C-alpha positions in Angstrom: 12.9 43.1 48.1 12.7 39.3 48.3 14.4 38.1 51.5 14.9 34.6 50.2 16.7 35.9 47.1 18.9 38.0 49.3 19.9 35.1 51.4 20.6 32.8 48.4 22.5 35.4 46.4 24.6 36.6 49.3 25.7 33.2 50.5 26.6 32.1 47.0 28.7 35.3 46.7 30.3 34.7 50.1 31.2 31.1 49.2 33.3 32.5 46.4 34.6 35.7 47.8 34.8 35.4 51.6 37.8 37.3 53.1 40.4 35.1 54.7 40.9 36.5 58.2 42.7 34.9 61.1 39.7 34.8 63.4 37.4 33.2 60.8 36.5 29.8 59.6 36.1 29.3 55.8 32.6 29.2 54.5 30.8 26.0 55.4 33.4 24.9 58.0 32.6 24.4 61.7 32.5 27.6 63.7 35.8 29.1 64.9 37.0 29.3 68.5 34.7 31.7 70.5 37.7 33.3 72.1 39.1 34.3 68.7 35.7 35.6 67.6 35.2 37.6 70.8 38.7 39.1 70.7 38.4 40.1 67.1 35.0 41.7 67.5 36.2 43.8 70.4 39.3 44.8 68.5 37.4 45.7 65.4 35.1 48.2 67.1 36.0 51.5 65.5 39.2 50.0 64.1 40.1 48.8 60.6 40.8 45.1 59.7 44.2 46.1 58.5 45.1 47.6 61.8 43.7 44.7 63.8 45.3 41.8 62.0 48.8 42.2 63.4 47.6 43.2 66.8 45.3 40.2 66.9 48.2 37.9 66.2 50.3 39.6 68.9 47.5 39.1 71.5 47.0 35.5 70.6 50.7 34.8 70.8 50.9 36.4 74.3 47.5 35.3 75.6 46.3 32.2 73.6 43.1 31.6 75.5 40.7 33.3 77.8 42.3 31.9 81.0 45.6 33.4 80.0 44.1 36.8 79.4 42.2 36.6 82.6 45.5 36.1 84.5 47.2 39.0 82.8 48.2 42.2 84.5 46.0 45.1 83.6 49.0 47.3 82.8 50.4 44.7 80.4 47.1 44.5 78.5 46.8 48.2 78.3 50.3 48.5 77.0 49.7 45.9 74.4 46.5 47.7 73.3 48.4 51.0 72.8 47.6 52.6 69.5 44.3 50.8 68.9 42.4 53.6 70.7 39.1 53.5 72.6 40.9 52.2 75.7 37.8 51.3 77.6 37.7 48.3 75.3 41.0 47.1 76.7 39.8 47.5 80.3 36.5 45.7 79.5 38.5 43.0 77.6 40.3 42.0 80.8 37.1 42.3 82.9 35.2 40.1 80.5 38.0 37.5 80.4 38.0 37.3 84.2 34.2 36.8 84.4 34.3 34.1 81.7 37.2 32.3 83.5 35.8 32.6 87.0 32.0 32.3 86.5 31.7 30.3 83.3 34.6 27.8 83.6 36.6 29.4 80.8 33.8 28.9 78.3 31.9 31.7 76.6 28.1 31.6 76.9 26.6 30.4 73.7 23.5 32.6 73.4 23.0 36.3 72.5 21.1 36.9 75.7 23.8 35.4 78.0 26.6 37.1 76.1 25.0 40.5 76.7 25.6 40.1 80.4 29.4 40.1 80.0 31.5 43.3 80.5 32.1 45.2 77.3 29.6 43.2 75.2 26.7 45.2 73.7 23.9 44.2 71.4 25.8 44.0 68.2 28.8 42.1 69.7 26.6 39.6 71.5 24.7 38.9 68.3 27.9 38.6 66.3 29.6 36.2 68.7 26.4 34.1 69.0 26.0 33.8 65.2 29.6 33.3 64.2 30.9 31.2 67.1 27.7 29.3 68.0 25.5 29.4 64.9 22.6 31.1 66.7 20.0 32.6 64.3 20.7 36.3 65.4 20.9 39.5 63.3 24.1 41.4 64.2 23.9 44.9 62.8 27.2 46.9 62.7 27.8 50.0 60.6 28.5 47.9 57.4 25.3 45.9 57.8 23.3 49.0 58.7 24.4 50.6 55.4 23.6 47.4 53.4 20.1 47.0 54.9 19.2 50.7 54.6 20.0 50.6 50.9 18.3 47.3 50.3 15.0 48.8 51.6 15.8 52.5 50.7 15.0 53.5 54.2 14.6 57.3 54.0 14.3 58.1 57.7 17.5 59.8 58.9 19.8 58.1 61.4 19.7 57.5 64.3 15.9 57.2 64.2 16.1 54.8 61.3 17.9 52.2 63.3 14.7 50.6 64.6 13.5 50.0 61.0 16.9 48.8 59.9 17.0 46.2 62.7 13.5 45.0 61.8 14.4 44.6 58.1 17.7 42.8 59.1 15.8 40.4 61.3 13.6 39.4 58.3 16.6 38.9 56.1 18.9 36.9 58.3 18.5 33.1 57.8 17.9 30.4 60.4 20.8 28.3 59.1 24.4 29.4 58.2 23.9 32.3 60.6 27.6 32.9 61.1 28.4 32.8 57.3 25.5 35.1 56.5 26.5 37.6 59.2 30.1 37.7 57.9 28.9 37.9 54.3 26.9 41.0 55.2 29.9 42.6 56.8 32.1 41.7 53.9 29.6 43.1 51.4 29.5 46.4 53.3 33.3 46.6 53.6 34.2 45.8 50.0 31.3 46.5 47.7 28.5 48.4 49.4 30.9 51.1 50.7 30.0 54.5 52.1 31.1 56.4 49.0 31.0 55.1 45.4 29.4 51.7 46.1 30.3 49.1 43.4 26.7 48.4 42.5 27.7 46.9 39.1 29.3 43.8 40.8 27.0 43.6 43.8 25.2 40.3 44.1 22.2 42.0 45.7 21.7 44.7 43.1 18.5 43.1 41.7 16.9 43.3 45.1 18.3 46.8 46.1 15.8 49.6 46.2 18.5 52.2 46.7 20.4 51.0 43.6 17.1 51.5 41.6 17.0 55.1 42.6 20.3 55.7 40.8 21.9 57.3 43.9 22.5 54.6 46.5 25.2 56.5 48.3 22.5 58.8 49.8 21.4 55.9 52.1 21.5 55.6 55.0 20.4 59.2 55.4 22.6 61.0 58.0 21.9 64.2 59.9 24.2 67.1 59.4 27.4 66.7 61.3 27.9 69.0 64.3 31.3 70.7 64.7 33.5 69.0 67.3 34.4 71.0 70.4 38.1 71.6 70.9 40.0 71.0 74.2 43.5 71.9 75.4 46.1 70.5 77.8 49.7 70.5 78.8 52.2 67.6 79.1 55.7 67.7 80.6 58.7 65.9 79.4 60.9 65.5 82.5 64.2 63.9 81.7 67.1 62.8 83.9 70.1 60.6 83.1 68.6 58.9 80.0 65.2 58.3 81.5 61.9 60.2 81.3 59.2 60.4 83.9 56.0 58.5 83.1 52.8 58.3 85.2 49.8 56.1 85.1 46.6 57.9 84.2 43.6 57.3 86.5 41.6 54.2 85.7 38.5 56.1 84.9 38.4 58.8 82.2 40.1 59.3 78.9 43.0 57.0 78.3 42.3 55.4 81.7 45.0 53.2 83.1 47.6 54.0 80.4 51.1 55.2 80.9 51.6 58.7 79.8 53.7 61.9 80.3 52.6 63.9 83.3 49.8 66.2 82.2 47.3 68.7 83.5 43.6 69.2 83.1 41.9 69.1 79.7 39.9 72.2 79.3 38.0 74.2 76.6 40.5 77.1 76.8 44.2 77.1 77.2 45.2 77.8 80.8 48.5 78.1 82.8 49.3 74.8 84.5 51.7 74.2 87.4 54.5 71.9 86.4 55.0 68.7 88.5 58.7 69.4 89.0 60.7 72.5 90.2 62.6 73.2 87.0 62.8 75.7 84.2 60.6 74.3 81.4 60.9 75.2 77.8 58.0 75.1 75.4 58.7 72.3 72.8 55.6 72.6 70.6 52.0 71.4 70.3 50.6 68.1 69.1 47.1 67.7 67.7 44.9 64.6 68.1 41.3 63.9 67.3 39.1 61.9 69.7 35.6 60.6 68.9 33.8 63.5 70.6 36.4 66.3 70.5 39.6 67.6 68.9 42.6 68.1 71.2 45.8 70.2 71.3 48.5 69.2 73.8 51.2 71.7 74.5 54.4 70.0 75.4 57.0 71.5 77.8 60.4 70.0 78.6 63.2 70.1 81.2 66.3 68.1 81.9 66.9 67.6 85.6 70.5 67.6 87.0 69.4 65.4 89.9 66.5 62.9 90.1 63.7 64.5 92.0 61.3 62.6 94.2 58.3 62.6 91.9 55.3 60.4 91.5 55.6 58.0 88.6 58.3 55.8 87.1 61.5 56.7 85.3 61.5 55.0 82.0 64.6 54.6 79.8 64.2 56.9 76.8 65.7 54.4 74.4 63.0 51.8 75.4 59.9 54.1 75.2 58.4 51.9 72.5 57.9 49.3 75.1 56.0 51.6 77.4 52.7 51.2 75.5 51.9 54.9 75.3 48.6 55.9 73.8 48.9 57.7 70.4 48.4 61.2 71.8 51.4 60.8 74.2 53.4 58.9 71.6 53.1 62.0 69.4 54.2 64.2 72.4 57.3 61.9 73.0 58.2 62.1 69.3 58.0 65.9 69.4 59.9 66.2 72.7 62.8 64.0 71.5 63.1 65.9 68.2 63.2 69.3 70.0 65.7 68.2 72.6 68.0 66.9 69.8 67.5 70.2 67.8 67.9 72.6 70.8 70.5 70.8 72.9 70.4 70.5 76.6 67.5 72.0 78.5 68.3 72.6 82.2 
């Protein structure tokens, strides 16, 4: 592999084919606003571009700069984040904005080293922001770049052990100039051509330099270990309704779905177990919703009751007709959909 040929071919391809995204500057233009780069990079972690684009626009409309986000209520940001998953990102988003506003005068640090010191910014994100927003000659390696580099050099060592070699090869490939364009070109190539399955090698600008393409089976790279089966966990949630409102609680700040509004729920365990309901009422089983988290699959049994009088319970009574505004995480949004459908089908539950 000739690194100089890789740089030249990829940048020429990017100049013609760069994706137009709201957080990017066109090829060759001055770098975009660091706030937009940072926000997009946090949102794009484990989330598709298609899912992020409308949410990115919503965030910018509500919090147009880092100072505005720093002044936001945690609950408002968590609600706005609902549905994007990986909710620690939202908590770190606010924490990072406040550090930038209070300790850096509202300006993001311009180097990879300094950016790593901010909440929620790891090695890849720091390198990406430094390259894209500030033009620093860094080598950001996300999953797409990892795949491109592993194939260029046909790195046969399985992941995750191969990541050291991948980073070393990437450091040799990345140029000293047009760092941001090159980083985004690598990401675009991995997203659109050098895909996980069925890579489009026939139209890839790097095919002449790609050792994996020469093997005739590039999709085998990077080499991945056999997947382990996910564990399964179980829990119970309660739909408690009174006079057109349902009881919602705020989950603890630490732990799964921390800080999010949700239906009251019990412990999450490896086996189903009986749970004491948070209200003195006769609850009816409404069904079970399934959800897959990164490290485990989950089944949530939903029980419901309609109270004749409003009990003194911890939480907030939220209008049922306005539940879309509560910012419930996907798991509990599924539970709400199930509960409402069952109540309508079965009539009153006392």
